[in-house]
C-alpha positions in Angstrom: -18.6 -27.1 -4.7 -16.4 -25.9 -7.6 -12.7 -26.7 -7.4 -10.5 -23.7 -6.5 -8.1 -22.8 -9.4 -4.4 -22.9 -8.2 -1.3 -21.6 -9.9 2.1 -23.0 -8.8 5.2 -20.8 -9.1 8.3 -23.0 -8.9 7.6 -26.6 -9.7 11.0 -28.1 -9.6 13.2 -28.9 -6.6 11.0 -28.7 -3.5 8.3 -27.6 -5.9 7.8 -31.2 -7.0 6.3 -31.9 -3.5 3.7 -29.1 -4.2 2.9 -30.6 -7.6 2.1 -33.9 -6.0 0.1 -32.3 -3.2 -1.9 -30.1 -5.6 -2.7 -33.2 -7.6 -3.7 -35.0 -4.4 -6.2 -32.3 -3.6 -7.3 -32.2 -7.2 -8.3 -35.9 -7.0 -10.2 -35.0 -3.8 -12.2 -32.5 -5.8 -10.9 -29.4 -3.8 -8.6 -27.7 -6.3 -7.7 -27.5 -9.9 -4.1 -27.1 -11.1 -4.7 -24.2 -13.5 -1.2 -23.1 -14.2 2.5 -23.6 -13.6 5.0 -20.8 -13.7 8.5 -22.0 -14.6 11.3 -20.7 -16.8 11.4 -24.0 -18.6 8.0 -25.7 -19.1 7.3 -29.0 -17.5 6.4 -32.2 -19.4 3.4 -34.4 -18.4 5.5 -36.7 -16.2 6.9 -33.7 -14.3 3.4 -32.2 -14.0 1.9 -35.4 -12.7 -0.8 -35.5 -15.3 -2.4 -33.4 -18.1 -0.5 -30.2 -18.6 -2.1 -27.0 -17.4 -1.3 -23.6 -18.9 2.4 -22.7 -18.4 4.2 -19.4 -18.6 7.4 -17.8 -17.2 5.3 -14.6 -16.6 3.7 -15.1 -13.2 1.3 -12.1 -13.4 0.1 -12.9 -16.9 -0.5 -16.5 -15.9 -2.6 -15.5 -12.9 -4.6 -13.2 -15.2 -5.2 -15.8 -17.9 -6.0 -18.7 -15.6 -8.3 -16.8 -13.2 -6.3 -18.3 -10.3 -7.8 -17.9 -6.8 -4.7 -19.3 -5.0 -1.0 -19.0 -5.8 1.5 -21.4 -4.3 5.0 -19.7 -4.3 8.0 -22.1 -4.1 10.7 -20.0 -5.8 14.1 -18.8 -4.7 13.9 -16.9 -1.3 14.8 -13.4 -2.7 11.8 -13.6 -5.1 9.1 -14.3 -2.5 8.0 -10.8 -1.6 7.7 -9.5 -5.2 5.8 -12.6 -6.3 3.5 -12.5 -3.3 2.7 -8.9 -4.0 2.1 -9.6 -7.7 -0.6 -12.1 -6.6 -2.0 -9.9 -3.8 -2.6 -7.0 -6.2 -4.7 -9.3 -8.3 -6.7 -10.5 -5.3 -5.1 -13.9 -5.4 -4.6 -15.7 -2.1 -1.3 -17.2 -1.1 0.6 -20.2 0.1 4.1 -18.9 0.5 7.0 -21.2 1.1 9.2 -20.8 4.1 11.2 -18.7 4.8 8.7 -16.1 3.8 11.4 -13.5 3.1 15.2 -13.0 3.5 14.9 -10.0 5.8 12.5 -8.5 8.2 12.0 -5.4 6.0 11.0 -7.6 3.0 8.8 -9.6 5.3 7.0 -6.5 6.5 6.7 -5.3 2.9 5.1 -8.6 2.0 2.8 -8.8 5.0 1.7 -5.2 4.8 1.0 -5.5 1.1 -1.0 -8.7 1.6 -3.0 -7.1 4.4 -3.7 -4.0 2.3 -4.9 -6.1 -0.6 -7.2 -8.1 1.7 -6.0 -11.5 0.6 -5.2 -14.5 2.8 -1.6 -15.6 3.1 -0.5 -18.9 4.6 3.2 -19.4 5.3 4.5 -22.9 4.5 5.6 -24.1 7.9 4.0 -27.6 7.6 5.0 -28.6 11.1 2.5 -26.0 12.4 -0.3 -27.9 10.7 0.4 -30.8 13.0 -2.4 -31.6 15.4 0.3 -32.1 18.0 0.8 -28.4 18.2 -2.7 -27.6 19.8 -2.4 -30.8 21.8 0.9 -29.7 23.3 -0.5 -26.2 24.0 -3.4 -27.8 25.8 -1.0 -29.9 28.0 0.9 -26.7 28.8 -2.3 -24.8 29.6 -3.5 -27.5 32.0 -0.1 -27.5 33.8 1.0 -31.0 32.8 4.6 -30.0 33.1 4.3 -27.1 35.4 5.5 -23.7 34.4 7.3 -23.5 31.0 10.9 -22.4 31.8 12.3 -22.7 28.2 12.1 -24.5 24.9 14.9 -26.3 23.0 15.1 -27.4 19.4 17.6 -29.8 17.8 18.3 -30.7 14.2 21.2 -32.9 13.3 21.0 -33.6 9.5 23.3 -35.0 6.9 23.8 -33.1 3.6 26.4 -33.8 1.0 28.3 -31.3 -1.1 25.8 -31.6 -3.9 23.1 -30.1 -1.7 25.0 -26.8 -1.6 25.1 -26.8 -5.5 21.4 -27.6 -6.0 20.7 -24.0 -7.0 22.7 -20.8 -7.6 21.4 -19.4 -4.3 22.1 -22.5 -2.2 24.4 -21.9 0.7 24.5 -18.2 0.0 24.0 -15.2 2.2 23.7 -12.9 -0.8 23.4 -13.3 -4.5 23.8 -10.5 -7.1 23.4 -7.9 -4.3 20.2 -9.4 -2.9 19.8 -11.1 0.5 19.4 -14.9 0.4 20.3 -16.0 4.0 20.1 -19.8 3.1 21.5 -21.1 6.4 20.7 -24.2 8.4 18.4 -22.3 10.8 16.7 -20.2 8.2 15.9 -22.8 5.6 16.4 -26.6 6.0 15.8 -26.6 9.8 13.6 -23.5 9.9 10.8 -25.7 11.1 12.7 -26.4 14.3 13.0 -22.6 15.0 9.4 -21.7 14.1 7.9 -24.7 16.0 10.0 -24.0 19.1 8.9 -20.4 19.1 5.3 -21.3 18.5 5.2 -23.8 21.4 6.8 -21.3 23.6 4.0 -18.9 22.9 6.4 -16.5 21.2 5.3 -16.6 17.5 4.8 -12.8 17.0 7.6 -10.3 16.4 6.7 -8.4 19.5 7.2 -11.5 21.6 11.0 -11.3 21.1 13.1 -9.5 23.6 16.6 -10.4 22.5 18.5 -12.8 20.2 22.0 -14.4 20.4 23.5 -16.4 17.5 26.5 -18.6 16.8 27.0 -19.2 13.1 29.7 -21.3 11.4 30.3 -23.6 8.5 32.3 -26.7 7.7 31.4 -26.7 4.0 32.8 -24.3 1.5 29.8 -22.0 1.5 28.9 -18.4 2.6 26.1 -19.3 4.9 26.0 -21.3 8.1 25.7 -25.1 8.2 26.4 -25.5 11.9 24.7 -22.9 14.1 22.6 -22.1 17.0 20.3 -19.3 18.2 18.9 -18.3 21.6 15.9 -16.1 21.8 15.0 -14.4 25.0 11.2 -13.9 25.1 9.1 -11.1 26.6 7.7 -13.9 28.8 11.1 -14.2 30.4 12.1 -17.7 29.2 14.6 -18.8 26.6 14.2 -20.6 23.2 17.4 -22.2 22.1 17.7 -24.1 18.7 20.8 -25.9 17.5 21.2 -27.2 14.0 23.8 -28.8 11.8 23.9 -30.2 8.3 27.2 -31.9 9.2 26.0 -34.6 11.6 27.8 -37.9 12.1 24.4 -39.7 11.8 21.1 -38.2 10.5 18.6 -37.8 13.3 14.9 -36.8 13.6 14.6 -33.1 14.5 12.6 -32.3 17.6 11.4 -29.5 19.9 11.7 -29.9 23.7 9.4 -28.0 26.0 11.0 -27.7 29.5 8.6 -27.4 32.4 9.2 -26.9 36.1 7.9 -30.5 36.7 8.3 -32.3 33.4 9.1 -32.0 29.7 7.4 -32.6 26.3 9.3 -33.8 23.3 7.8 -33.2 19.8 9.4 -34.9 16.8 7.7 -32.6 14.4 8.3 -34.5 11.1 6.6 -37.6 12.7 3.8 -35.7 14.6 5.0 -37.7 17.6 4.9 -36.5 21.2 6.5 -37.8 24.4 5.2 -36.5 27.7 7.4 -37.0 30.8 6.3 -35.6 34.1 6.8 -36.0 37.8 4.7 -38.8 39.4 3.8 -40.4 36.0 5.3 -42.9 33.6 6.2 -41.6 30.1 3.3 -41.2 27.7 3.6 -41.2 24.0 1.1 -39.8 21.5 0.8 -39.8 17.7 -1.2 -37.1 15.9 -2.5 -36.3 12.5 -1.8 -33.2 10.4 -3.7 -30.7 8.4 -2.2 -29.8 5.1 -1.6 -26.1 4.8 -3.0 -25.7 1.2 -6.1 -27.7 2.3 -6.4 -25.4 5.3 -6.2 -22.3 3.0 -8.9 -23.7 0.7 -11.0 -24.4 3.8 -10.4 -20.8 5.0 -11.6 -19.5 1.6 -14.7 -21.7 1.4 -15.9 -22.1 5.0 -14.1 -19.4 6.9 -11.8 -21.7 8.9 -9.0 -20.0 10.7 -5.6 -20.0 8.9 -3.0 -22.1 10.7 0.1 -20.0 9.8 -0.7 -16.4 8.9 2.2 -14.0 8.5 1.8 -12.6 12.0 2.4 -16.1 13.4 5.9 -16.1 11.8 7.0 -12.6 13.0 9.3 -14.0 15.7 10.9 -16.4 13.2 11.6 -13.5 10.9 13.3 -11.7 13.8 15.6 -14.6 14.0 16.2 -14.4 10.2 17.0 -10.7 10.5 19.4 -11.3 13.4 21.2 -13.9 11.3 21.2 -11.6 8.3 22.8 -8.8 10.3 25.3 -11.0 12.1 28.9 -11.2 10.9 29.4 -13.7 8.1 29.6 -17.2 9.5 33.1 -18.3 10.5 34.6 -21.3 8.6 35.4 -24.1 11.1 39.1 -24.7 11.5 40.5 -27.7 9.6 40.7 -29.8 12.8 37.0 -29.3 13.6 35.7 -31.2 10.7 36.6 -34.2 8.5 35.5 -35.5 5.1 33.5 -38.8 5.0 35.3 -41.2 2.6 33.1 -42.1 -0.4 30.2 -39.8 0.6 31.4 -36.4 -0.5 30.3 -34.8 2.7 31.8 -33.2 5.7 31.2 -34.1 9.4 31.9 -32.1 12.5 32.9 -34.8 15.1 30.9 -34.5 18.3 28.3 -32.1 16.8 25.4 -34.6 17.3 26.0 -34.5 21.0 26.3 -30.7 21.1 23.0 -30.3 19.2 21.2 -32.5 21.7 22.9 -30.9 24.7 22.0 -27.4 23.5 18.3 -28.3 23.3 18.5 -30.1 26.6 20.2 -27.3 28.5 19.2 -24.2 26.5 22.9 -23.4 26.1 24.8 -22.2 23.1 27.7 -24.2 21.6 30.3 -21.9 23.2 28.7 -22.5 26.6 29.0 -26.2 26.0 32.7 -26.0 25.3 32.9 -25.9 21.5 36.2 -24.0 20.9 35.2 -22.8 17.4 31.9 -21.2 18.4 31.7 -17.4 18.1 28.7 -15.7 19.9 27.0 -12.6 18.6 24.4 -10.7 20.6 21.7 -8.7 18.8 20.1 -5.8 20.7 16.5 -5.7 19.5 16.6 -2.0 19.0 19.0 -2.5 16.2 16.8 -4.9 14.3 15.3 -3.1 11.3 11.5 -3.2 11.0 11.3 -1.4 7.7 
């Protein structure tokens, strides 16, 4: 089997992970790194080996390399236009999350990709975990009774430099374009997407209502301490709480609440804990399918895509609600403190609030946080175009 030629757009920052992953699949004989699109060319060390063709012109690079797959890991506002540039050339896509900064841009991308007849995989790596179908099977067999809700928790530590890593970091808008780089939409977006997927509410039409509470301790536009609650058409709630101002960094997780038990999924570790009535706790570790490898498999053998755009529609409803919400409120001075010698800010007590939100499906305001400001988003007001 000939190796599939791949072009990577955005090879620095998080793009370094994609360089290493493409090289891994190259060594396995599955792909060939045919080109890199960057404003400043990479050297051999940065490229992880012999330099492929490089150009700042994405369309021209796709044409000259004969790429069959494009991996797009560029600033969020550029995703849609670059995806459509590839789609018009018949080039299939691995598009980093979040796929777009607004629901209208998401629909423009998804509709254009569908019209072009190319495959598109959205880069929620957690949805490639073998734990996801395993948990769905546990739910289907009634291991925890009826699902009554899903919680998600992400308590992370990020210093001030994190919000200066790129001109768009921590921004809601840049040069008139939406960015929406908040805790729930970018660094902890996996918690939101995974919670929605495990609740059987991955599609846009599965969402009945959304509530948000958005705030920030850092000197940024976007949210760094926030939560969202989605009411689904199935009648249960999905609540995800996130912060980048934790007292201690924790492993993010999703918690499926059943009428007779619960399932905890630490999605970065592919680890599952099943707790149910009449049984002792059971823990499982699972493997993971790489999303680029799955895309190659889809093109060569017809395997089903793990994360097609339709499977991220509910997540994009959340992005749209956050985009349309009032700008996040800065936390009052007494609600956060600097950490000496670490150049970061901490919200005292936030670790417990994040865990409690996932455990009770409550918002911060309902848990007694005096600084939390709730916004309800009637779905009829969410733009679909």
